[in-house]
C-alpha positions in Angstrom: 50.7 14.7 130.3 50.5 17.7 128.1 52.5 20.8 127.1 51.7 24.5 127.3 53.6 27.0 125.0 53.3 30.8 125.2 55.3 33.7 123.6 54.8 37.1 125.0 56.6 40.4 124.7 57.1 42.2 128.0 57.9 46.0 128.3 61.3 45.6 130.0 64.8 44.3 129.3 65.6 40.7 130.0 67.5 41.5 133.3 64.3 43.1 134.7 62.1 40.2 133.7 64.5 37.7 135.2 64.6 39.7 138.5 60.8 39.7 138.7 60.7 36.0 138.2 63.6 35.1 140.5 63.7 37.6 143.3 61.1 36.8 146.0 60.3 40.4 146.9 59.8 41.4 143.2 57.8 38.3 142.5 55.5 39.0 145.5 55.1 42.6 144.3 54.0 41.7 140.8 51.7 38.8 141.8 50.3 40.3 144.9 51.0 37.0 146.7 53.7 35.7 149.1 56.8 34.1 147.4 59.9 32.4 148.7 62.6 31.9 146.1 66.1 30.5 146.6 67.6 31.9 143.3 70.3 29.2 142.9 70.3 26.0 140.9 68.8 23.3 143.0 67.1 26.0 145.2 63.5 25.6 146.3 60.7 28.1 145.5 57.1 28.6 146.6 54.7 31.1 145.0 51.2 32.2 145.5 51.5 31.4 149.2 52.7 27.8 148.5 50.0 26.9 146.0 52.9 26.5 143.5 56.3 25.1 144.5 59.3 23.2 143.2 63.0 23.5 142.5 65.1 25.5 140.1 67.0 23.2 137.8 68.9 25.7 135.6 69.6 29.4 135.7 71.3 31.6 133.1 70.9 35.2 134.6 68.9 37.4 132.2 68.4 34.5 129.7 66.9 31.3 131.0 65.1 29.7 134.0 64.2 26.0 134.1 62.2 24.7 137.1 60.6 21.5 138.3 57.1 23.0 139.0 53.9 21.7 140.6 50.6 22.9 141.9 49.9 21.7 145.5 46.6 20.1 144.3 48.5 17.7 141.9 49.0 14.1 143.0 52.2 13.5 145.1 55.3 13.1 143.0 53.8 14.8 139.9 56.0 17.7 138.6 56.1 19.5 135.3 59.1 21.2 133.8 58.8 24.9 133.2 61.2 26.8 130.9 61.4 30.6 130.5 63.6 31.8 127.7 64.3 35.6 127.7 65.3 37.2 124.4 66.2 40.9 124.1 63.8 42.7 121.7 64.9 46.3 121.6 64.1 47.7 125.1 61.6 44.8 125.5 61.8 41.1 126.2 60.4 38.3 124.1 59.6 35.6 126.7 59.2 32.1 125.2 57.6 29.8 127.8 57.1 26.1 127.7 55.7 23.8 130.4 55.9 20.1 129.8 54.2 17.3 131.8 51.1 19.1 132.9 48.4 16.6 134.0 45.7 16.5 131.2 42.9 17.5 133.6 44.8 20.6 134.7 46.0 22.0 131.3 43.1 24.4 130.7 43.3 25.9 134.2 47.1 26.2 134.2 47.2 27.6 130.7 44.7 30.4 131.6 46.5 31.0 134.9 49.8 31.8 133.2 48.1 34.5 131.2 46.1 35.9 134.1 48.5 35.4 137.0 51.8 36.0 135.2 51.9 37.6 131.8 49.2 40.2 132.4 50.5 41.1 135.9 54.2 41.1 134.7 53.2 43.5 131.8 51.5 45.9 134.3 54.4 45.6 136.8 57.1 46.2 134.3 55.4 49.0 132.3 
């Protein structure tokens, strides 16, 4: 299993970034794909029409989201841990992202997907 680490600066305050990640309607708006998100600790989520799903482990509104996350193509029972840390940076947000436990054969695809499907789209959505 491998780890992915990204640090990006997004053009909005942490509360707006948090809302985009954790409110299903906003998540669907920025990704352009269906999302269901129970924004409570222990709540289930599904994004990109169910291609990604899991459970939220920890929430600190406007600061942190930790999730057990998996792609539907991964073997049964295989989950990674995703952590979004949101830090105010003037009127922007520094997002520190870590994903632990990614199957080695999926790292390149997942790593590129975060940039293409999340950071680029979030930047456009929040601008």
